[in-house]
Steps between C-alpha positions, in 0.01 A plus 500: 500500500222757465639822652269697275152355464464302180874519412666169566878460515652155490842613380839487674484404863123463466524225242338213681553245222876576483529472876330161507704371209828612659406339832424178317831511306705531819292241690313727737141434609268794501199562722305718264258717697302681235320723747350741471600532863859407576518626861793705633756437223361783290357847553121484554529123510555506125193699417568792263476848641216591274288215634570591864399861418185389319396281791534800736315734260212257427479352844567130426744273673786314344532126562120468535246330283348811343448573130735803490792308636423167330490666153859610547596151622347348192694729272822405679433125471428534128836673454700228674313206353 
């Protein structure tokens, strides 16, 4: 949803609201894993390439409780809330 830092895309196949509404209409239950880590189903575990590169350049680890990573997590949570 953020392939370019700061540019969010919730259109088309990335439209979470539309997906959830469609699932509800057809009677499907959804296990909504908002991430930011979604394991092996997506490249980089769902982390955008720019964040993976930034972590390498600045020497911080993803999926750890550090301010560099958690600030990105917070932005993501604000977008999906």
